[in-house]
RODRENVEX-169374 format. One record per residue (C-alpha): residue number from 1; residue in one letter; x, y, z. Coordinates in steps of 0.1 Angstrom, whole numbers. Layout:
  num  residu     xx     yy     zz
  NUM       a      X      Y      Z
...
//
This chain:
  num  residu     xx     yy     zz
    1       x     -1      0      0
    2       x     11     35    -10
    3       x      7     65     14
    4       x    -14     93      1
    5       x     -2    128      3
    6       x    -20    163     -2
    7       x      8    178    -27
    8       x    -13    212    -29
    9       x    -47    226    -24
   10       x    -68    256    -36
   11       x    -99    269    -30
   12       x   -119    298    -48
   13       x   -133    324    -25
   14       x   -167    317    -13
   15       x   -195    335    -26
   16       x   -228    342     -8
   17       x   -261    333    -22
   18       x   -269    357    -51
   19       x   -237    373    -48
   20       x   -206    378    -70
   21       x   -204    342    -82
   22       x   -241    336    -87
   23       x   -234    342   -127
   24       x   -207    315   -126
   25       x   -219    281   -138
   26       x   -208    253   -114
   27       x   -191    235   -140
   28       x   -171    264   -147
   29       x   -165    272   -111
   30       x   -151    235   -107
   31       x   -131    242   -138
   32       x   -115    274   -124
   33       x   -105    256    -94
   34       x    -91    225   -113
   35       x    -74    246   -137
   36       x    -59    268   -110
   37       x    -42    239    -92
   38       x    -28    225   -121
   39       x    -13    258   -131
   40       x      4    258    -98
   41       x     24    229   -107
   42       x     50    237   -136
   43       x     64    203   -135
   44       x     31    183   -138
   45       x     21    167   -170
   46       x    -17    171   -169
   47       x    -19    137   -188
   48       x     -4    121   -160
   49       x    -35    127   -138
   50       x    -51     93   -132
   51       x    -86    107   -122
   52       x   -103    137   -112
   53       x   -130    131    -82
   54       x   -154    158    -72
   55       x   -180    162    -46
   56       x   -213    177    -56
   57       x   -245    177    -35
   58       x   -270    188    -61
   59       x   -265    176    -94
   60       x   -300    188   -106
   61       x   -289    218   -127
   62       x   -259    230   -147
   63       x   -238    203   -123
   64       x   -257    176   -140
   65       x   -241    143   -159
   66       x   -211    143   -140
   67       x   -198    177   -132
   68       x   -161    162   -127
   69       x   -159    152   -163
   70       x   -174    183   -173
   71       x   -149    204   -155
   72       x   -121    183   -166
   73       x   -129    195   -203
   74       x   -135    229   -195
   75       x   -104    233   -177
   76       x    -86    223   -209
   77       x    -70    191   -194
   78       x    -64    163   -219
   79       x    -95    143   -229
   80       x    -79    113   -218
   81       x    -81    124   -182
   82       x   -113    108   -166
   83       x   -135    124   -138
   84       x   -162    109   -115
   85       x   -186    129    -92
   86       x   -194    116    -57
   87       x   -226    127    -35
   88       x   -223    123      1
   89       x   -243    159      6
   90       x   -224    181     29
   91       x   -195    157     31
   92       x   -191    152     -8
   93       x   -159    173     -8
   94       x   -145    152     20
   95       x   -156    118      3
   96       x   -139    129    -29
   97       x   -108    132    -12
   98       x   -111     97      8
   99       x   -119     82    -27
  100       x    -88     99    -40
  101       x    -66     87    -13
  102       x    -79     51    -18
  103       x    -70     52    -54
  104       x    -33     63    -46
  105       x    -29     40    -17
  106       x    -42      8    -35
  107       x    -21     17    -67
  108       x    -50     26    -92
  109       x    -36     62    -97
  110       x     -5     78    -90
  111       x    -18    115    -90
  112       x    -54    121    -85
  113       x    -73    158    -80
  114       x   -101    157    -56
  115       x   -124    185    -45
  116       x   -159    197    -47
  117       x   -181    225    -60
  118       x   -217    238    -53
  119       x   -235    267    -67
  120       x   -263    271    -44
  121       x   -275    303    -60
  122       x   -279    286    -94
  123       x   -297    253    -81
  124       x   -325    253   -100
  125       x   -364    247    -93
  126       x   -378    213   -105
  127       x   -410    203   -117
  128       x   -418    167   -111
  129       x   -434    147   -137
  130       x   -472    140   -130
  131       x   -484    107   -122
  132       x   -509    110   -151
  133       x   -511    128   -185
  134       x   -528    159   -191
  135       x   -531    172   -154
  136       x   -555    201   -145
  137       x   -547    227   -117
  138       x   -516    240   -101
  139       x   -481    221   -101
  140       x   -458    226    -74
  141       x   -421    235    -79
  142       x   -393    222    -58
  143       x   -365    243    -48
  144       x   -330    222    -50
  145       x   -308    246    -31
  146       x   -310    228      1
  147       x   -326    202     23
  148       x   -353    177     18
  149       x   -377    178    -13
  150       x   -398    153    -34
  151       x   -398    131     -3
  152       x   -406     96     -3
  153       x   -438     94     17
  154       x   -426     59     32
  155       x   -399     80     54
  156       x   -407     83     90
  157       x   -419    119     95
  158       x   -396    127    124
  159       x   -366    120     99
  160       x   -376    145     74
  161       x   -377    177     96
  162       x   -358    208     81
  163       x   -324    210     88
  164       x   -328    239    109
  165       x   -355    221    130
  166       x   -327    192    133
  167       x   -304    222    147
  168       x   -332    230    173
  169       x   -336    192    184
  170       x   -299    194    193
  171       x   -303    227    210
  172       x   -328    213    233
  173       x   -312    178    238
  174       x   -278    195    249
  175       x   -293    224    266
  176       x   -275    250    241
  177       x   -289    285    246
  178       x   -294    314    221
  179       x   -266    333    236
  180       x   -241    305    235
  181       x   -252    299    199
  182       x   -248    337    189
  183       x   -216    341    206
  184       x   -202    310    186
  185       x   -213    325    154
  186       x   -195    361    164
  187       x   -163    342    168
  188       x   -165    326    135
  189       x   -170    361    119
  190       x   -140    376    138
  191       x   -116    348    135
  192       x   -124    347     95
  193       x   -118    383     92
  194       x    -85    382    114
  195       x    -72    351     91
  196       x    -79    373     59
  197       x    -63    404     74
  198       x    -32    383     86
  199       x    -29    366     54
  200       x    -35    332     67
  201       x    -57    321     36
  202       x    -33    335     11
  203       x    -17    302      2
  204       x    -50    283     -4
  205       x    -69    313    -22
  206       x    -73    313    -61
  207       x    -86    348    -66
  208       x   -113    349    -94
  209       x   -120    381   -113
  210       x   -154    380    -99
  211       x   -145    376    -65
  212       x   -110    378    -44
  213       x   -121    373     -7
  214       x   -148    353     12
  215       x   -180    373      7
  216       x   -200    366     37
  217       x   -179    376     63
  218       x   -190    405     87
  219       x   -163    417    107
  220       x   -184    441    128
  221       x   -206    413    140
  222       x   -211    409    177
  223       x   -236    386    198
  224       x   -255    418    208
  225       x   -263    423    170
  226       x   -269    388    165
  227       x   -294    387    194
  228       x   -318    411    176
  229       x   -324    386    149
  230       x   -358    364    147
  231       x   -356    327    150
  232       x   -362    310    116
  233       x   -377    277    125
  234       x   -396    279    157
  235       x   -412    310    172
  236       x   -397    300    206
  237       x   -365    285    194
  238       x   -330    297    191
  239       x   -315    291    157
  240       x   -315    322    135
  241       x   -302    331    103
  242       x   -273    347    121
  243       x   -261    316    141
  244       x   -263    294    108
  245       x   -242    290     79
  246       x   -253    308     46
  247       x   -260    294     14
  248       x   -230    297     -9
  249       x   -212    291    -40
  250       x   -176    278    -44
  251       x   -150    250    -55
  252       x   -120    235    -42
  253       x    -94    211    -56
  254       x    -64    194    -40
  255       x    -37    174    -58
  256       x    -31    141    -42
  257       x     -5    115    -49
  258       x     17     87    -37
  259       x     56     86    -26
  260       x     68     88    -63
  261       x     45    119    -72
  262       x     57    135    -37
  263       x     91    131    -49
  264       x     86    149    -84
  265       x     63    175    -70
  266       x     81    191    -41
  267       x     75    189     -1
  268       x     38    177      4
  269       x     17    194     26
  270       x      2    167     43
  271       x     -2    129     47
  272       x    -36    115     50
  273       x    -35     94     82
  274       x    -71     80     87
  275       x   -105     85     79
  276       x   -142     74     90
  277       x   -177     75     81
  278       x   -206     71    107
  279       x   -243     75    103
  280       x   -271     84    131
  281       x   -309     92    129
  282       x   -316    117    101
  283       x   -330    142    124
  284       x   -300    140    145
  285       x   -277    146    117
  286       x   -257    173    132
  287       x   -241    150    158
  288       x   -230    127    126
  289       x   -194    139    131
  290       x   -190    128    169
  291       x   -187     91    160
  292       x   -168     97    129
  293       x   -142    116    147
  294       x   -136     93    173
  295       x   -132     64    150
  296       x   -109     83    127
  297       x    -87     92    158
  298       x    -86     53    169
  299       x    -77     44    133
  300       x    -47     67    133
  301       x    -37     56    168
  302       x    -38     90    184
  303       x    -63    108    207
  304       x    -76    142    212
  305       x    -48    156    229
  306       x    -24    147    197
  307       x    -44    172    176
  308       x    -31    206    169
  309       x    -60    220    152
  310       x    -92    211    139
  311       x   -117    222    111
  312       x   -154    216    120
  313       x   -180    223     97
  314       x   -201    248    112
  315       x   -237    242     97
  316       x   -251    256    125
  317       x   -237    270    160
  318       x   -260    246    178
  319       x   -249    216    160
  320       x   -213    225    162
  321       x   -217    232    199
  322       x   -235    198    203
  323       x   -200    182    188
  324       x   -180    200    212
  325       x   -200    190    242
  326       x   -197    154    231
  327       x   -161    158    228
  328       x   -147    166    263
  329       x   -110    158    253
  330       x   -109    182    226
  331       x    -99    217    234
  332       x   -125    239    217
  333       x    -96    267    214
  334       x    -80    248    186
  335       x   -113    242    166
  336       x   -117    266    136
  337       x    -92    292    145
  338       x    -97    311    110
  339       x   -133    309    115
  340       x   -157    286    102
  341       x   -187    282     78
  342       x   -211    304     98
  343       x   -187    332     84
  344       x   -172    319     55
  345       x   -201    299     40
  346       x   -213    264     32
  347       x   -211    254     -2
  348       x   -225    219      2
  349       x   -205    198    -21
  350       x   -172    220    -18
  351       x   -170    224     19
  352       x   -152    191     30
  353       x   -125    199      4
  354       x   -123    234     18
  355       x   -117    222     51
  356       x    -91    197     41
  357       x    -72    226     22
  358       x    -74    251     51
  359       x    -63    224     73
  360       x    -34    212     52
  361       x    -20    246     47
  362       x    -23    256     84
  363       x     -3    225     96
  364       x     22    236     71
  365       x     21    274     81
  366       x     19    268    120
  367       x     42    238    124
  368       x     16    213    139
  369       x     17    176    134
  370       x    -17    162    136
  371       x    -50    177    124
  372       x    -86    168    117
  373       x   -114    179     95
  374       x   -152    167    103
  375       x   -184    174     87
  376       x   -219    166     97
  377       x   -240    152     71
  378       x   -277    155     59
  379       x   -302    125     62
  380       x   -277    115     92
  381       x   -241    108     85
  382       x   -209    123     95
  383       x   -173    123     82
  384       x   -138    128     96
  385       x   -103    128     81
  386       x    -71    130    101
  387       x    -39    147     85
  388       x     -4    146     96
  389       x     19    175     83
  390       x     46    161     60
//
């Protein structure tokens, strides 16, 4: 078995819903990330790329029919380079990296590009086909940007509550107050802004003509400002638009390779040590990363105290705080020191790859040894990946 290394990693700035990237098709957005990654490797022969694996959670619009393969062609890579798209919803970008690592480890490829893309702005409305021809009356469109749609009636009703209601369920279960959620959200904005100001994102960012900086960060955000927002899912609830991640657009791409590729392309950023995927009841999706992280640590042969830094996807503050409450051995201060998805954004299929790109570059920059990225996943799953600085 070969060792899988992250050789390089880039991401686009993350655009807010309807913002600067809303006019960029998702296949073009992915192509920009892939092309930008390849252009940073002057010694790389693009024809040597064994596969391109991209995560994508929607697939109902311009990202249809295997967006990874479309992006390969749009990026100008040789037609001989294959591409495949994977969908584990919010964990799709991380799943793509895991799949690429497996290909390298088992010898199926020596070089693989992995990443993810999502344009939630351009996710289409869909009109389901009717059960009978020539129907009369109104027909209902479904928004494919986020969450449950076209639900199978055989699904248990408690499983198909909205993602926001799932966050409220965890807030109740773990006793997470509105004040704690707002403080967590304000921290995300403060740290993300500070990271941009210090240049911490410089190595991973691929500036675009449309956008050169994450668009949703609000540096003036405070818990007091957030306390003035209305709740979004329950009249007497605690989850608001301010303590949840925004709908977003973005793409990320990582170059993975084995020992030989690492020797040819300079010092790697990180080694992929372990990974794990677990599942919970769908309405409790927010704590999906809890068991995944613990299993990934066990497979790596390390504990919480061995981690120098953690990237936890902030789908909701309530969900993130529930995970942190379940990991008493983890120091919260090392979690998302450059802010998280509440500030930066959560383009679903991209996020896992974005987290791993940020994590790998932070290990290189700050000199830590081990890091972990973990994400909750809609319909009740979790994924975690452990990296070791190379």
